[in-house]
N, C-alpha and C positions, 0 to 999 in steps of 0.2 A: 768395738765390743771387746771385753776382756777374754782372751782365748783360754786362759787357765780356768776362768769361771765356767766357760762352755764345757770344758773337759770334765770338770768336777761335777757338773750337773748330770753328765752322762753316767757317772758312776754312783750317784745317789741311790738308784734302785738296787744296785748290786750290794752295796753296804747294808741297806735297809733290810733286804731279803735275807741276807747272811744272818744278821743279828736276830731278826724275827723268828727265823726258822729254828735257830739255836734255843731261843726262849720258849716258843710256843708249841713246838712239836716234840712230844715225849720220845725219848730214846735217840734223839739227834746228837751226834758226836762231832766235836769241832774238828777232829782230824779227818773225818770223812767229808766234812764240809770243805776243808782246805783241799782235800783230794779232788772234790768236785770242781773247785775253782781252777785247780791246776789242769784237769782234763779239758775244761773249757778253753784254757789258754793254749794247750797243746794242739787243739783242733784249728787254731787260727792260721798258722803257717801253711800247712798243706792246702787248706781252702783257698788262701790267697794266691798261692803258687799255681794250682790247678785252674782256678777261675781265670787268671791272667793268660795262661797257656791255651785253654779251651776257648776263651773269649776271642781269641785272634782268628779263629776259624771263620771262613768267609760266610758260612750259613748263619752265624750269629750276627753278622753285620748287614744283613738285609732287613730293612725296616718296613715290615707289613704285619698285619694283625696276627696272622697265624704263626709267623716266625718269632714275633715278640713274645707270644705265649710259650712257644717251644723253648726259647732262650731262658725265660723265667723259670720254667720247670726244670731245665737241665743245670743251668749255671747257678741258680739260687736254691731251687728245691732239692734236686738230686745230689749235687756236689756238696752243698753245705750240710744237708741232713746226713748224707752218706758218711762224711768224715766225723760228724758228731756221734753218729752211731758207732763208728769204729772205735772211737776213744772210750766210749761208755762201756765197751766190753772189757776194759781194764778195771772197771770198778768191781770191788769184792761183793758180789751179789749175795753170797752165802751169809754175810754178816747183817743183812737188812731184810725187812719185809717189803711187800709191794708198795705200800704207802710211802715208806722212807725212800725206796728206790725212785719213786716218781719225783719226790721233792729234791733229792740230791741231783737227779737229771735236770730238773727245772732250774736249780741253781747254776749248774754247768752252762746251760743255754743262756741264762741271764748274763752271765760273765762274758760270754762270747758276743752276745748282743750289745753289751755295754761298750766293748772295744770297737765293734762295727759302727756304733753311734758316733763315737769320737771321730772316726774317719769321715762319716757322712757330714757331721757338723763342720768340721775343719774344711772339708772340700767345698761345702756350700758357702761358708764365709769367704773363703779365698776367691771363689768364682764371682761372687757378688762384689767383692772389693775390686777385683781386676776389671770388671766390667761396669763399674760405677753404679751397681744396682742396690736396692734396698734389701737388707737382711731381715727376713720375716721370722723373728725368733719363735713366735708361737707355732708357726708351721714347722720349723726345724725340729723343735722339741716334741711336737706332736708326732712327727714322723719317726723321730728317734725312739720315743717311748713305745710306740706300736711295734717297732722292729724288735725291741727288747722283749716284749710280751710274746711276739711270734717265736722268737728264738728260744725263750724259756719254755713255753708249753709244747713246742715241737719236740724239744729235747726231752721233756716229760713223757711224751708219747714214746719216743725212742727208747727211753730208760725202761718203760713197761714191756716193750718188745724185747729188749735185751733180758729182761727178767724172765720172760717166758722161754727164750732160747736156752738160758743157763739152767732152767728147770726141766729141760728136755721135752717141752711141749710148745712148739713154735706157733705164735699167733701173729700173722703178718699185718693185719689191718692197721695197728698203730703206726708202723713204719711207713706204710703206704700213704696214709692220710697226712702224715708229717711232711712228706715230700710234696704232695699234691697241694696242700693248703699253703705251704710256704711259697711254692711257686706261683699260686694264684694271687696271694698277697702282694708279692713283688710285682707281678704283672699289672695289677690294678693300681698300685701305689705311684707308678710313673705316669698314669693317665691324668687328663685334665678333668676339671669339674664337669659333670657330676659323677663320671665313671669311677674316680678315685674313691668314692665312698664305698664301693664294693670291697676295698681292701679291709674296711672295718667290719664288713659283713663276714669276711673270711676269718677274722678273729673270733667272732661269735661261734662260727662253725667249729673252729679249733677248740675252743673251750667245751663245747658240747661233745665233741669227739673224745676229749680227754675223759670226761665223765662216763661216756658209753664204754670206752676201752677198759677203764678201771674196773667198772662193775662186771664186765664180761670176764676179765682175767681173774677178778676176785672170786668169781663163781667156779673157777677151775680148781680152787683149793690147792694152788701150787706151793703156798707157804708150808704146807704139810709134807711136800715132796722131799 
């Protein structure tokens, strides 16, 4: 398989979303889109370093059901969403409304998810090649695509949380659900059939929570603050 083609496919969602947001969302500015891309990239390094360091702890290397869930919630939910949330505080909230903040956050998460997908695809191809196994392309890209969706919409939730904090009325629910749903997704995504289908259920829950959080924050009239 052409490795460069695999990498390019991982970034198609990033480029597509970047262009569509700029065209379709009124008030979207290319400089703020580029800032969102940069923030997504900035979060990558600390996430990788901390996950590697924390992942070496003995408790995360005991393979039973409860500890696997704990590992997913901490290593992937808390750490990844924690650093994404931290970098989103660098975004100039005063220059955007809630809807724009959500979509800028979404873009930052998609960028991070795109790079994570590249790592996943290359690792899967290398492992299959080294062990003489078959590379199931449809499974690789399905997993990669859903990972991008998870990263994107979790970052959208975090962006709305940051919006409330910067408007001096903290609403914690979006941040909480971003951590928990991301952890649950990763937990079920490593399971065998049919348990792995619950990973896709978590995506539906994430989309629903984005809608609920948006409507609840919109009702706070924070854009007038």
